[in-house]
Steps between C-alpha positions, in 0.01 A plus 500: 500500500500673839132422557574131438776484764268456802323217315831330418602530865170339602553219248849432635364509855243233409758284319722515811229304684571199275765252610663197349401243766843335490688826557382736778551815290242686290517455124608862436808459720570164335521677164212304349320810364652603168257767378191695606313689229182706530325609180321834467174314566639360829547148364785339692747246368761341722784289369646267759707187529537214744813369668488201260268363230431205732400727789221330700298824502521554123121484474401669824747787554425695177128448563540632856680810371228560241218446749646743753561764234144467372387637837651842418191697391689744273602216267271398215672169427799303621715256305793313654738338254766249605826496308831322541691740278730588658509212745493597866834498683584563864678820400158648415406510868519830683774555757226484765390154379857373494550620858170342607606167354859523627645500149788744556 
């Protein structure tokens, strides 16, 4: 698992470049990433959610995440799955995101 840690850190770094266009905070800090899994063959699966099922970027944001992750050469394949279980809530945001958005 230790040899996978730098790759996971790189994956998270790439995901942090993705933003919900309506909220000026990256999707990691928003709490939209539920799970990151790398198989032994370096196949990546990411489980994420959106702020609502009617989110205007429902089609484009997961595709953007997948496209950016596909640029990591160590990964053989990338699959981004969107789920609404559990539904996203504001409490899922990091303390940093809440401060950024003035939600204290």
